[in-house]
N, CA, C, O and CB atoms as a CASP TS submission, in Angstrom:
PFRMAT TS
TARGET T0000
AUTHOR 0000-0000-0000
METHOD Language model
MODEL 1
PARENT N/A
ATOM      1  N   MET     1    -142.957  74.521-139.600  1.00  0.00           N
ATOM      2  CA  MET     1    -144.147  73.161-139.599  1.00  0.00           C
ATOM      3  C   MET     1    -145.513  73.282-140.077  1.00  0.00           C
ATOM      4  O   MET     1    -146.093  74.210-139.513  1.00  0.00           O
ATOM      5  CB  MET     1    -144.463  72.654-138.173  1.00  0.00           C
ATOM      6  N   SER     2    -146.077  72.787-140.751  1.00  0.00           N
ATOM      7  CA  SER     2    -147.453  73.037-141.972  1.00  0.00           C
ATOM      8  C   SER     2    -148.869  72.843-140.647  1.00  0.00           C
ATOM      9  O   SER     2    -148.479  72.498-139.531  1.00  0.00           O
ATOM     10  CB  SER     2    -147.523  71.214-143.744  1.00  0.00           C
ATOM     11  N   ARG     3    -149.914  72.996-140.775  1.00  0.00           N
ATOM     12  CA  ARG     3    -150.888  72.376-140.237  1.00  0.00           C
ATOM     13  C   ARG     3    -150.739  70.823-140.846  1.00  0.00           C
ATOM     14  O   ARG     3    -150.913  69.907-140.043  1.00  0.00           O
ATOM     15  CB  ARG     3    -152.230  73.163-140.538  1.00  0.00           C
ATOM     16  N   GLU     4    -150.394  70.463-142.361  1.00  0.00           N
ATOM     17  CA  GLU     4    -150.827  69.433-142.619  1.00  0.00           C
ATOM     18  C   GLU     4    -149.788  68.270-142.481  1.00  0.00           C
ATOM     19  O   GLU     4    -150.062  67.096-142.731  1.00  0.00           O
ATOM     20  CB  GLU     4    -151.377  69.597-143.758  1.00  0.00           C
ATOM     21  N   GLN     5    -148.401  68.776-141.999  1.00  0.00           N
ATOM     22  CA  GLN     5    -147.703  67.794-141.504  1.00  0.00           C
ATOM     23  C   GLN     5    -147.355  66.969-140.126  1.00  0.00           C
ATOM     24  O   GLN     5    -146.510  66.075-140.073  1.00  0.00           O
ATOM     25  CB  GLN     5    -146.945  68.142-141.830  1.00  0.00           C
ATOM     26  N   TYR     6    -148.042  67.360-139.173  1.00  0.00           N
ATOM     27  CA  TYR     6    -148.913  67.228-138.407  1.00  0.00           C
ATOM     28  C   TYR     6    -149.420  66.265-137.995  1.00  0.00           C
ATOM     29  O   TYR     6    -150.638  66.311-138.168  1.00  0.00           O
ATOM     30  CB  TYR     6    -149.532  67.691-138.644  1.00  0.00           C
ATOM     31  N   ALA     7    -148.969  65.078-137.352  1.00  0.00           N
ATOM     32  CA  ALA     7    -149.526  63.838-136.858  1.00  0.00           C
ATOM     33  C   ALA     7    -149.462  63.878-135.438  1.00  0.00           C
ATOM     34  O   ALA     7    -148.376  64.017-134.875  1.00  0.00           O
ATOM     35  CB  ALA     7    -148.838  62.633-137.378  1.00  0.00           C
ATOM     36  N   PRO     8    -150.785  63.742-134.657  1.00  0.00           N
ATOM     37  CA  PRO     8    -150.713  63.853-133.570  1.00  0.00           C
ATOM     38  C   PRO     8    -150.420  62.181-132.865  1.00  0.00           C
ATOM     39  O   PRO     8    -150.699  61.112-133.408  1.00  0.00           O
ATOM     40  CB  PRO     8    -151.936  64.664-133.244  1.00  0.00           C
ATOM     41  N   PRO     9    -149.846  62.373-131.653  1.00  0.00           N
ATOM     42  CA  PRO     9    -149.291  61.022-131.233  1.00  0.00           C
ATOM     43  C   PRO     9    -150.463  59.583-131.600  1.00  0.00           C
ATOM     44  O   PRO     9    -151.650  59.605-131.925  1.00  0.00           O
ATOM     45  CB  PRO     9    -148.982  61.201-129.407  1.00  0.00           C
ATOM     46  N   THR    10    -149.562  58.485-131.388  1.00  0.00           N
ATOM     47  CA  THR    10    -150.889  57.531-131.574  1.00  0.00           C
ATOM     48  C   THR    10    -150.581  56.641-130.889  1.00  0.00           C
ATOM     49  O   THR    10    -150.847  55.535-131.359  1.00  0.00           O
ATOM     50  CB  THR    10    -151.332  56.973-132.911  1.00  0.00           C
ATOM     51  N   THR    11    -149.813  56.668-129.326  1.00  0.00           N
ATOM     52  CA  THR    11    -150.277  56.339-128.250  1.00  0.00           C
ATOM     53  C   THR    11    -150.654  56.875-127.252  1.00  0.00           C
ATOM     54  O   THR    11    -150.013  57.847-126.852  1.00  0.00           O
ATOM     55  CB  THR    11    -149.810  55.828-127.961  1.00  0.00           C
ATOM     56  N   GLN    12    -151.653  56.483-126.624  1.00  0.00           N
ATOM     57  CA  GLN    12    -152.197  56.743-125.285  1.00  0.00           C
ATOM     58  C   GLN    12    -151.935  57.253-123.756  1.00  0.00           C
ATOM     59  O   GLN    12    -152.703  56.696-122.972  1.00  0.00           O
ATOM     60  CB  GLN    12    -152.481  55.927-125.151  1.00  0.00           C
ATOM     61  N   PRO    13    -151.367  57.837-123.368  1.00  0.00           N
ATOM     62  CA  PRO    13    -150.695  57.855-121.813  1.00  0.00           C
ATOM     63  C   PRO    13    -151.662  56.476-121.021  1.00  0.00           C
ATOM     64  O   PRO    13    -152.745  56.000-121.360  1.00  0.00           O
ATOM     65  CB  PRO    13    -151.048  59.798-120.829  1.00  0.00           C
ATOM     66  N   SER    14    -150.716  56.110-119.824  1.00  0.00           N
ATOM     67  CA  SER    14    -151.536  55.091-119.688  1.00  0.00           C
ATOM     68  C   SER    14    -151.478  55.717-118.190  1.00  0.00           C
ATOM     69  O   SER    14    -150.332  56.056-117.894  1.00  0.00           O
ATOM     70  CB  SER    14    -151.094  53.455-120.156  1.00  0.00           C
ATOM     71  N   TYR    15    -152.635  55.995-116.976  1.00  0.00           N
ATOM     72  CA  TYR    15    -153.000  56.728-116.050  1.00  0.00           C
ATOM     73  C   TYR    15    -152.963  55.747-115.039  1.00  0.00           C
ATOM     74  O   TYR    15    -153.403  54.694-115.501  1.00  0.00           O
ATOM     75  CB  TYR    15    -154.188  57.441-116.264  1.00  0.00           C
ATOM     76  N   THR    16    -152.581  55.620-113.685  1.00  0.00           N
ATOM     77  CA  THR    16    -153.070  54.805-112.841  1.00  0.00           C
ATOM     78  C   THR    16    -153.841  55.683-111.529  1.00  0.00           C
ATOM     79  O   THR    16    -153.575  56.773-111.024  1.00  0.00           O
ATOM     80  CB  THR    16    -151.875  53.872-112.454  1.00  0.00           C
ATOM     81  N   THR    17    -154.870  54.705-111.258  1.00  0.00           N
ATOM     82  CA  THR    17    -155.406  55.766-110.808  1.00  0.00           C
ATOM     83  C   THR    17    -156.128  55.362-109.684  1.00  0.00           C
ATOM     84  O   THR    17    -156.868  55.905-108.864  1.00  0.00           O
ATOM     85  CB  THR    17    -156.121  56.425-111.733  1.00  0.00           C
ATOM     86  N   GLY    18    -155.481  53.713-109.998  1.00  0.00           N
ATOM     87  CA  GLY    18    -155.708  53.029-107.630  1.00  0.00           C
ATOM     88  C   GLY    18    -155.829  51.565-107.822  1.00  0.00           C
ATOM     89  O   GLY    18    -155.088  50.932-108.575  1.00  0.00           O
ATOM     90  N   SER    19    -156.658  51.114-107.214  1.00  0.00           N
ATOM     91  CA  SER    19    -157.445  49.529-107.248  1.00  0.00           C
ATOM     92  C   SER    19    -158.505  49.302-107.776  1.00  0.00           C
ATOM     93  O   SER    19    -158.504  48.195-108.313  1.00  0.00           O
ATOM     94  CB  SER    19    -157.803  48.973-106.107  1.00  0.00           C
ATOM     95  N   SER    20    -159.525  49.903-107.886  1.00  0.00           N
ATOM     96  CA  SER    20    -161.008  50.169-108.465  1.00  0.00           C
ATOM     97  C   SER    20    -160.577  51.137-109.868  1.00  0.00           C
ATOM     98  O   SER    20    -161.398  51.173-110.785  1.00  0.00           O
ATOM     99  CB  SER    20    -162.193  51.155-107.132  1.00  0.00           C
ATOM    100  N   GLY    21    -159.604  51.717-109.970  1.00  0.00           N
ATOM    101  CA  GLY    21    -159.602  52.246-112.321  1.00  0.00           C
ATOM    102  C   GLY    21    -160.775  53.860-111.692  1.00  0.00           C
ATOM    103  O   GLY    21    -160.512  54.858-112.362  1.00  0.00           O
ATOM    104  N   LEU    22    -161.531  54.028-110.949  1.00  0.00           N
ATOM    105  CA  LEU    22    -162.571  54.784-111.174  1.00  0.00           C
ATOM    106  C   LEU    22    -162.316  56.359-110.628  1.00  0.00           C
ATOM    107  O   LEU    22    -163.006  57.342-110.902  1.00  0.00           O
ATOM    108  CB  LEU    22    -163.747  54.063-110.531  1.00  0.00           C
ATOM    109  N   GLY    23    -160.572  56.277-109.383  1.00  0.00           N
ATOM    110  CA  GLY    23    -160.422  57.578-108.975  1.00  0.00           C
ATOM    111  C   GLY    23    -161.835  57.769-107.841  1.00  0.00           C
ATOM    112  O   GLY    23    -161.966  58.992-107.798  1.00  0.00           O
ATOM    113  N   GLY    24    -162.914  57.154-106.936  1.00  0.00           N
ATOM    114  CA  GLY    24    -163.373  57.250-106.076  1.00  0.00           C
ATOM    115  C   GLY    24    -162.396  57.801-104.946  1.00  0.00           C
ATOM    116  O   GLY    24    -161.258  57.335-105.002  1.00  0.00           O
ATOM    117  N   SER    25    -162.621  58.603-104.053  1.00  0.00           N
ATOM    118  CA  SER    25    -162.524  59.603-103.226  1.00  0.00           C
ATOM    119  C   SER    25    -161.531  58.599-102.385  1.00  0.00           C
ATOM    120  O   SER    25    -160.845  59.168-101.536  1.00  0.00           O
ATOM    121  CB  SER    25    -163.978  60.283-102.576  1.00  0.00           C
ATOM    122  N   ALA    26    -161.409  57.548-102.479  1.00  0.00           N
ATOM    123  CA  ALA    26    -160.510  56.127-101.009  1.00  0.00           C
ATOM    124  C   ALA    26    -159.181  56.237-101.510  1.00  0.00           C
ATOM    125  O   ALA    26    -158.047  55.976-101.110  1.00  0.00           O
ATOM    126  CB  ALA    26    -161.038  53.860-101.062  1.00  0.00           C
ATOM    127  N   ASP    27    -159.836  56.819-102.742  1.00  0.00           N
ATOM    128  CA  ASP    27    -158.255  56.115-103.352  1.00  0.00           C
ATOM    129  C   ASP    27    -157.614  56.980-103.214  1.00  0.00           C
ATOM    130  O   ASP    27    -156.450  56.586-103.150  1.00  0.00           O
ATOM    131  CB  ASP    27    -157.953  55.602-104.835  1.00  0.00           C
ATOM    132  N   ILE    28    -157.732  58.756-103.053  1.00  0.00           N
ATOM    133  CA  ILE    28    -157.007  59.948-102.292  1.00  0.00           C
ATOM    134  C   ILE    28    -156.161  59.424-101.734  1.00  0.00           C
ATOM    135  O   ILE    28    -156.195  58.368-101.102  1.00  0.00           O
ATOM    136  CB  ILE    28    -157.673  60.769-101.352  1.00  0.00           C
ATOM    137  N   VAL    29    -155.153  60.261-101.960  1.00  0.00           N
ATOM    138  CA  VAL    29    -154.082  60.275-100.247  1.00  0.00           C
ATOM    139  C   VAL    29    -153.419  61.251-100.267  1.00  0.00           C
ATOM    140  O   VAL    29    -152.832  61.615-101.286  1.00  0.00           O
ATOM    141  CB  VAL    29    -152.860  59.082 -99.867  1.00  0.00           C
ATOM    142  N   GLY    30    -153.379  61.779 -99.326  1.00  0.00           N
ATOM    143  CA  GLY    30    -152.981  63.436 -98.543  1.00  0.00           C
ATOM    144  C   GLY    30    -153.573  63.624 -97.149  1.00  0.00           C
ATOM    145  O   GLY    30    -154.352  62.965 -96.461  1.00  0.00           O
ATOM    146  N   PRO    31    -152.730  65.080 -96.948  1.00  0.00           N
ATOM    147  CA  PRO    31    -152.700  64.757 -95.671  1.00  0.00           C
ATOM    148  C   PRO    31    -154.338  64.984 -94.889  1.00  0.00           C
ATOM    149  O   PRO    31    -155.367  65.202 -95.527  1.00  0.00           O
ATOM    150  CB  PRO    31    -151.481  65.683 -95.063  1.00  0.00           C
ATOM    151  N   ILE    32    -154.252  64.872 -93.434  1.00  0.00           N
ATOM    152  CA  ILE    32    -155.053  64.818 -93.009  1.00  0.00           C
ATOM    153  C   ILE    32    -155.488  66.158 -92.111  1.00  0.00           C
ATOM    154  O   ILE    32    -154.624  66.600 -91.354  1.00  0.00           O
ATOM    155  CB  ILE    32    -154.913  63.751 -92.615  1.00  0.00           C
ATOM    156  N   THR    33    -156.585  66.721 -92.150  1.00  0.00           N
ATOM    157  CA  THR    33    -156.729  68.123 -91.369  1.00  0.00           C
ATOM    158  C   THR    33    -157.109  68.041 -90.406  1.00  0.00           C
ATOM    159  O   THR    33    -157.328  66.833 -90.323  1.00  0.00           O
ATOM    160  CB  THR    33    -157.429  69.055 -91.763  1.00  0.00           C
ATOM    161  N   GLN    34    -157.442  68.555 -89.323  1.00  0.00           N
ATOM    162  CA  GLN    34    -157.961  68.338 -88.417  1.00  0.00           C
ATOM    163  C   GLN    34    -158.955  70.086 -88.127  1.00  0.00           C
ATOM    164  O   GLN    34    -158.415  71.192 -88.075  1.00  0.00           O
ATOM    165  CB  GLN    34    -156.759  67.706 -87.405  1.00  0.00           C
ATOM    166  N   TYR    35    -160.603  69.770 -87.973  1.00  0.00           N
ATOM    167  CA  TYR    35    -161.349  71.199 -87.616  1.00  0.00           C
ATOM    168  C   TYR    35    -161.925  70.156 -86.354  1.00  0.00           C
ATOM    169  O   TYR    35    -161.802  69.006 -85.933  1.00  0.00           O
ATOM    170  CB  TYR    35    -162.730  72.146 -89.030  1.00  0.00           C
ATOM    171  N   LEU    36    -162.904  71.913 -85.985  1.00  0.00           N
ATOM    172  CA  LEU    36    -163.396  72.192 -84.858  1.00  0.00           C
ATOM    173  C   LEU    36    -165.113  71.585 -85.426  1.00  0.00           C
ATOM    174  O   LEU    36    -165.579  71.947 -86.507  1.00  0.00           O
ATOM    175  CB  LEU    36    -163.053  73.970 -84.365  1.00  0.00           C
ATOM    176  N   CYS    37    -165.518  71.070 -84.906  1.00  0.00           N
ATOM    177  CA  CYS    37    -167.507  71.737 -85.658  1.00  0.00           C
ATOM    178  C   CYS    37    -167.884  72.670 -84.254  1.00  0.00           C
ATOM    179  O   CYS    37    -167.665  72.578 -83.046  1.00  0.00           O
ATOM    180  CB  CYS    37    -169.388  69.819 -85.912  1.00  0.00           C
ATOM    181  N   GLY    38    -168.805  73.913 -85.462  1.00  0.00           N
ATOM    182  CA  GLY    38    -168.705  74.699 -84.765  1.00  0.00           C
ATOM    183  C   GLY    38    -170.695  74.740 -83.536  1.00  0.00           C
ATOM    184  O   GLY    38    -171.217  75.763 -83.094  1.00  0.00           O
ATOM    185  N   ASP    39    -171.149  73.509 -83.402  1.00  0.00           N
ATOM    186  CA  ASP    39    -172.400  72.999 -83.376  1.00  0.00           C
ATOM    187  C   ASP    39    -171.348  72.183 -82.039  1.00  0.00           C
ATOM    188  O   ASP    39    -170.777  72.978 -81.292  1.00  0.00           O
ATOM    189  CB  ASP    39    -173.295  72.158 -84.992  1.00  0.00           C
ATOM    190  N   CYS    40    -171.094  70.514 -81.743  1.00  0.00           N
ATOM    191  CA  CYS    40    -171.015  70.718 -80.859  1.00  0.00           C
ATOM    192  C   CYS    40    -169.383  70.117 -80.237  1.00  0.00           C
ATOM    193  O   CYS    40    -169.067  69.606 -79.162  1.00  0.00           O
ATOM    194  CB  CYS    40    -172.236  70.346 -80.472  1.00  0.00           C
ATOM    195  N   ASN    41    -168.838  70.357 -81.089  1.00  0.00           N
ATOM    196  CA  ASN    41    -167.223  71.225 -80.599  1.00  0.00           C
ATOM    197  C   ASN    41    -166.858  70.401 -80.951  1.00  0.00           C
ATOM    198  O   ASN    41    -165.703  70.600 -81.326  1.00  0.00           O
ATOM    199  CB  ASN    41    -166.560  71.728 -79.170  1.00  0.00           C
ATOM    200  N   SER    42    -167.354  68.817 -81.186  1.00  0.00           N
ATOM    201  CA  SER    42    -166.327  67.785 -81.344  1.00  0.00           C
ATOM    202  C   SER    42    -165.111  67.962 -82.906  1.00  0.00           C
ATOM    203  O   SER    42    -165.306  68.657 -83.903  1.00  0.00           O
ATOM    204  CB  SER    42    -167.358  66.280 -81.426  1.00  0.00           C
ATOM    205  N   LYS    43    -163.670  66.887 -82.541  1.00  0.00           N
ATOM    206  CA  LYS    43    -162.447  67.617 -83.116  1.00  0.00           C
ATOM    207  C   LYS    43    -162.800  66.235 -85.357  1.00  0.00           C
ATOM    208  O   LYS    43    -162.833  65.137 -85.912  1.00  0.00           O
ATOM    209  CB  LYS    43    -160.145  67.064 -81.396  1.00  0.00           C
ATOM    210  N   VAL    44    -162.877  67.151 -85.414  1.00  0.00           N
ATOM    211  CA  VAL    44    -163.606  66.098 -86.713  1.00  0.00           C
ATOM    212  C   VAL    44    -162.124  65.880 -87.842  1.00  0.00           C
ATOM    213  O   VAL    44    -161.681  66.978 -88.177  1.00  0.00           O
ATOM    214  CB  VAL    44    -165.348  67.220 -87.843  1.00  0.00           C
ATOM    215  N   GLN    45    -161.492  64.914 -88.324  1.00  0.00           N
ATOM    216  CA  GLN    45    -160.212  64.664 -88.877  1.00  0.00           C
ATOM    217  C   GLN    45    -161.210  64.888 -90.877  1.00  0.00           C
ATOM    218  O   GLN    45    -162.349  64.469 -91.086  1.00  0.00           O
ATOM    219  CB  GLN    45    -159.309  62.589 -88.131  1.00  0.00           C
ATOM    220  N   LEU    46    -160.670  65.334 -91.538  1.00  0.00           N
ATOM    221  CA  LEU    46    -160.966  65.146 -93.504  1.00  0.00           C
ATOM    222  C   LEU    46    -159.458  65.630 -93.804  1.00  0.00           C
ATOM    223  O   LEU    46    -158.490  66.256 -93.372  1.00  0.00           O
ATOM    224  CB  LEU    46    -162.536  66.557 -94.540  1.00  0.00           C
ATOM    225  N   LYS    47    -159.986  64.871 -94.870  1.00  0.00           N
ATOM    226  CA  LYS    47    -158.938  64.283 -96.307  1.00  0.00           C
ATOM    227  C   LYS    47    -159.819  65.146 -97.060  1.00  0.00           C
ATOM    228  O   LYS    47    -161.044  65.241 -96.980  1.00  0.00           O
ATOM    229  CB  LYS    47    -158.847  62.285 -96.940  1.00  0.00           C
ATOM    230  N   LYS    48    -158.734  65.960 -98.047  1.00  0.00           N
ATOM    231  CA  LYS    48    -159.231  65.747 -99.314  1.00  0.00           C
ATOM    232  C   LYS    48    -160.642  64.948-100.063  1.00  0.00           C
ATOM    233  O   LYS    48    -160.742  63.725 -99.967  1.00  0.00           O
ATOM    234  CB  LYS    48    -158.254  65.234 -99.685  1.00  0.00           C
ATOM    235  N   GLY    49    -161.426  65.558-100.615  1.00  0.00           N
ATOM    236  CA  GLY    49    -162.778  65.159-100.652  1.00  0.00           C
ATOM    237  C   GLY    49    -163.985  64.723-100.078  1.00  0.00           C
ATOM    238  O   GLY    49    -165.053  64.614-100.680  1.00  0.00           O
ATOM    239  N   ASP    50    -163.717  64.402 -98.539  1.00  0.00           N
ATOM    240  CA  ASP    50    -164.610  64.122 -97.618  1.00  0.00           C
ATOM    241  C   ASP    50    -165.496  65.431 -97.575  1.00  0.00           C
ATOM    242  O   ASP    50    -165.225  66.620 -97.409  1.00  0.00           O
ATOM    243  CB  ASP    50    -163.928  63.708 -96.291  1.00  0.00           C
ATOM    244  N   PRO    51    -166.749  64.678 -97.809  1.00  0.00           N
ATOM    245  CA  PRO    51    -167.869  65.631 -97.220  1.00  0.00           C
ATOM    246  C   PRO    51    -167.123  66.622 -96.379  1.00  0.00           C
ATOM    247  O   PRO    51    -166.098  66.266 -95.798  1.00  0.00           O
ATOM    248  CB  PRO    51    -169.037  64.831 -96.279  1.00  0.00           C
ATOM    249  N   ILE    52    -167.706  68.184 -96.254  1.00  0.00           N
ATOM    250  CA  ILE    52    -167.588  68.449 -94.836  1.00  0.00           C
ATOM    251  C   ILE    52    -168.884  69.233 -93.769  1.00  0.00           C
ATOM    252  O   ILE    52    -169.492  70.276 -93.530  1.00  0.00           O
ATOM    253  CB  ILE    52    -166.338  69.319 -94.861  1.00  0.00           C
ATOM    254  N   ARG    53    -168.667  67.467 -93.318  1.00  0.00           N
ATOM    255  CA  ARG    53    -169.909  67.817 -91.835  1.00  0.00           C
ATOM    256  C   ARG    53    -168.869  67.128 -91.421  1.00  0.00           C
ATOM    257  O   ARG    53    -167.969  66.374 -91.791  1.00  0.00           O
ATOM    258  CB  ARG    53    -171.856  67.190 -91.504  1.00  0.00           C
ATOM    259  N   CYS    54    -169.695  68.104 -89.785  1.00  0.00           N
ATOM    260  CA  CYS    54    -169.521  67.150 -89.217  1.00  0.00           C
ATOM    261  C   CYS    54    -169.845  65.567 -88.296  1.00  0.00           C
ATOM    262  O   CYS    54    -171.044  65.408 -88.066  1.00  0.00           O
ATOM    263  CB  CYS    54    -169.260  67.665 -89.052  1.00  0.00           C
ATOM    264  N   LYS    55    -169.021  64.563 -87.832  1.00  0.00           N
ATOM    265  CA  LYS    55    -169.607  63.267 -88.058  1.00  0.00           C
ATOM    266  C   LYS    55    -170.658  62.715 -86.641  1.00  0.00           C
ATOM    267  O   LYS    55    -171.280  61.723 -86.260  1.00  0.00           O
ATOM    268  CB  LYS    55    -168.227  62.207 -88.348  1.00  0.00           C
ATOM    269  N   GLU    56    -170.500  63.400 -86.438  1.00  0.00           N
ATOM    270  CA  GLU    56    -171.295  63.102 -84.711  1.00  0.00           C
ATOM    271  C   GLU    56    -172.035  63.885 -84.862  1.00  0.00           C
ATOM    272  O   GLU    56    -172.967  63.133 -85.146  1.00  0.00           O
ATOM    273  CB  GLU    56    -170.585  63.324 -83.157  1.00  0.00           C
ATOM    274  N   CYS    57    -172.585  65.151 -84.938  1.00  0.00           N
ATOM    275  CA  CYS    57    -173.997  66.518 -85.103  1.00  0.00           C
ATOM    276  C   CYS    57    -174.638  66.281 -86.617  1.00  0.00           C
ATOM    277  O   CYS    57    -175.852  66.359 -86.803  1.00  0.00           O
ATOM    278  CB  CYS    57    -173.225  68.606 -85.085  1.00  0.00           C
ATOM    279  N   GLY    58    -173.573  65.945 -87.813  1.00  0.00           N
ATOM    280  CA  GLY    58    -174.567  66.080 -88.548  1.00  0.00           C
ATOM    281  C   GLY    58    -174.114  67.864 -89.535  1.00  0.00           C
ATOM    282  O   GLY    58    -174.335  68.272 -90.675  1.00  0.00           O
ATOM    283  N   HIS    59    -173.391  68.466 -88.262  1.00  0.00           N
ATOM    284  CA  HIS    59    -173.303  69.915 -88.514  1.00  0.00           C
ATOM    285  C   HIS    59    -172.633  70.405 -89.768  1.00  0.00           C
ATOM    286  O   HIS    59    -171.881  69.630 -90.358  1.00  0.00           O
ATOM    287  CB  HIS    59    -172.629  70.508 -87.439  1.00  0.00           C
ATOM    288  N   ARG    60    -172.770  71.222 -90.079  1.00  0.00           N
ATOM    289  CA  ARG    60    -172.291  72.278 -91.386  1.00  0.00           C
ATOM    290  C   ARG    60    -170.598  72.870 -91.133  1.00  0.00           C
ATOM    291  O   ARG    60    -169.774  72.449 -91.944  1.00  0.00           O
ATOM    292  CB  ARG    60    -173.540  73.918 -91.389  1.00  0.00           C
ATOM    293  N   VAL    61    -170.283  73.478 -90.432  1.00  0.00           N
ATOM    294  CA  VAL    61    -169.387  74.933 -90.128  1.00  0.00           C
ATOM    295  C   VAL    61    -168.755  74.022 -89.456  1.00  0.00           C
ATOM    296  O   VAL    61    -169.190  73.230 -88.620  1.00  0.00           O
ATOM    297  CB  VAL    61    -169.952  76.491 -89.309  1.00  0.00           C
ATOM    298  N   LEU    62    -167.049  74.269 -90.115  1.00  0.00           N
ATOM    299  CA  LEU    62    -166.283  73.489 -89.514  1.00  0.00           C
ATOM    300  C   LEU    62    -165.111  75.074 -88.920  1.00  0.00           C
ATOM    301  O   LEU    62    -165.098  76.134 -89.545  1.00  0.00           O
ATOM    302  CB  LEU    62    -165.656  72.043 -90.735  1.00  0.00           C
ATOM    303  N   TYR    63    -164.382  74.852 -87.818  1.00  0.00           N
ATOM    304  CA  TYR    63    -163.123  75.653 -88.320  1.00  0.00           C
ATOM    305  C   TYR    63    -161.860  74.910 -87.578  1.00  0.00           C
ATOM    306  O   TYR    63    -161.618  74.069 -86.712  1.00  0.00           O
ATOM    307  CB  TYR    63    -163.220  77.423 -87.872  1.00  0.00           C
ATOM    308  N   LYS    64    -161.229  75.783 -88.495  1.00  0.00           N
ATOM    309  CA  LYS    64    -159.817  74.797 -89.138  1.00  0.00           C
ATOM    310  C   LYS    64    -158.985  75.193 -87.850  1.00  0.00           C
ATOM    311  O   LYS    64    -158.865  76.381 -87.553  1.00  0.00           O
ATOM    312  CB  LYS    64    -158.874  75.394 -91.002  1.00  0.00           C
ATOM    313  N   GLU    65    -158.473  74.298 -87.171  1.00  0.00           N
ATOM    314  CA  GLU    65    -157.884  74.384 -86.447  1.00  0.00           C
ATOM    315  C   GLU    65    -156.034  75.325 -86.140  1.00  0.00           C
ATOM    316  O   GLU    65    -155.059  75.187 -86.877  1.00  0.00           O
ATOM    317  CB  GLU    65    -158.168  73.250 -86.432  1.00  0.00           C
ATOM    318  N   ARG    66    -156.084  75.994 -85.162  1.00  0.00           N
ATOM    319  CA  ARG    66    -155.358  76.971 -84.872  1.00  0.00           C
ATOM    320  C   ARG    66    -153.506  76.314 -85.436  1.00  0.00           C
ATOM    321  O   ARG    66    -153.475  75.275 -84.777  1.00  0.00           O
ATOM    322  CB  ARG    66    -155.738  77.329 -83.071  1.00  0.00           C
ATOM    323  N   THR    67    -152.402  76.353 -86.050  1.00  0.00           N
ATOM    324  CA  THR    67    -151.560  75.803 -86.191  1.00  0.00           C
ATOM    325  C   THR    67    -150.897  76.182 -84.772  1.00  0.00           C
ATOM    326  O   THR    67    -151.073  77.149 -84.030  1.00  0.00           O
ATOM    327  CB  THR    67    -151.017  76.037 -87.437  1.00  0.00           C
ATOM    328  N   LYS    68    -149.944  74.885 -84.666  1.00  0.00           N
ATOM    329  CA  LYS    68    -148.714  74.783 -83.687  1.00  0.00           C
ATOM    330  C   LYS    68    -147.878  75.571 -83.933  1.00  0.00           C
ATOM    331  O   LYS    68    -147.259  76.198 -83.074  1.00  0.00           O
ATOM    332  CB  LYS    68    -148.032  73.645 -83.611  1.00  0.00           C
ATOM    333  N   ARG    69    -147.763  75.645 -84.820  1.00  0.00           N
ATOM    334  CA  ARG    69    -146.174  76.529 -85.241  1.00  0.00           C
ATOM    335  C   ARG    69    -146.407  78.117 -84.971  1.00  0.00           C
ATOM    336  O   ARG    69    -147.442  78.665 -85.350  1.00  0.00           O
ATOM    337  CB  ARG    69    -145.673  76.365 -87.216  1.00  0.00           C
ATOM    338  N   MET    70    -145.366  78.822 -84.286  1.00  0.00           N
ATOM    339  CA  MET    70    -144.763  80.055 -84.218  1.00  0.00           C
ATOM    340  C   MET    70    -144.996  80.589 -85.849  1.00  0.00           C
ATOM    341  O   MET    70    -144.640  80.018 -86.880  1.00  0.00           O
ATOM    342  CB  MET    70    -143.102  79.901 -83.653  1.00  0.00           C
ATOM    343  N   VAL    71    -145.943  82.284 -85.646  1.00  0.00           N
ATOM    344  CA  VAL    71    -146.333  82.514 -87.067  1.00  0.00           C
ATOM    345  C   VAL    71    -145.806  83.868 -86.412  1.00  0.00           C
ATOM    346  O   VAL    71    -145.766  84.034 -85.193  1.00  0.00           O
ATOM    347  CB  VAL    71    -148.049  82.201 -87.849  1.00  0.00           C
ATOM    348  N   GLN    72    -145.397  84.836 -87.365  1.00  0.00           N
ATOM    349  CA  GLN    72    -144.938  86.250 -86.611  1.00  0.00           C
ATOM    350  C   GLN    72    -144.567  86.897 -88.029  1.00  0.00           C
ATOM    351  O   GLN    72    -144.196  86.574 -89.157  1.00  0.00           O
ATOM    352  CB  GLN    72    -143.424  86.161 -85.285  1.00  0.00           C
ATOM    353  N   PHE    73    -144.808  87.699 -87.477  1.00  0.00           N
ATOM    354  CA  PHE    73    -145.356  89.129 -88.372  1.00  0.00           C
ATOM    355  C   PHE    73    -144.940  89.969 -88.389  1.00  0.00           C
ATOM    356  O   PHE    73    -144.541  90.410 -87.311  1.00  0.00           O
ATOM    357  CB  PHE    73    -146.316  89.711 -88.256  1.00  0.00           C
ATOM    358  N   GLU    74    -144.703  90.941 -89.881  1.00  0.00           N
ATOM    359  CA  GLU    74    -143.395  92.348 -89.320  1.00  0.00           C
ATOM    360  C   GLU    74    -144.352  93.146 -89.183  1.00  0.00           C
ATOM    361  O   GLU    74    -145.109  93.044 -90.148  1.00  0.00           O
ATOM    362  CB  GLU    74    -141.987  93.133 -90.467  1.00  0.00           C
ATOM    363  N   ALA    75    -144.710  93.948 -88.396  1.00  0.00           N
ATOM    364  CA  ALA    75    -145.630  95.535 -88.440  1.00  0.00           C
ATOM    365  C   ALA    75    -144.310  96.662 -88.801  1.00  0.00           C
ATOM    366  O   ALA    75    -143.084  96.687 -88.693  1.00  0.00           O
ATOM    367  CB  ALA    75    -146.561  96.054 -86.445  1.00  0.00           C
ATOM    368  N   ARG    76    -145.293  97.447 -89.236  1.00  0.00           N
ATOM    369  CA  ARG    76    -144.218  98.746 -89.511  1.00  0.00           C
ATOM    370  C   ARG    76    -145.205  99.995 -88.807  1.00  0.00           C
ATOM    371  O   ARG    76    -144.804 101.158 -88.784  1.00  0.00           O
ATOM    372  CB  ARG    76    -143.808  99.092 -91.577  1.00  0.00           C
TER
END
């Protein structure tokens, strides 16, 4: 097929972004991850797109909690 014969598609795909149509952080649905604040040691729940900041003290260093699942490594 030569370049002159190519015709781009005329229909545009319709994307659904949620209720607002702007794709804000309120429309993002995902898993909530638990973190611990490095300053006040409070538990912080964050979703994708949330600012990385403690909701209690405003500190920006958060540590991810260790998983409850057993993790085993094979050493040589």
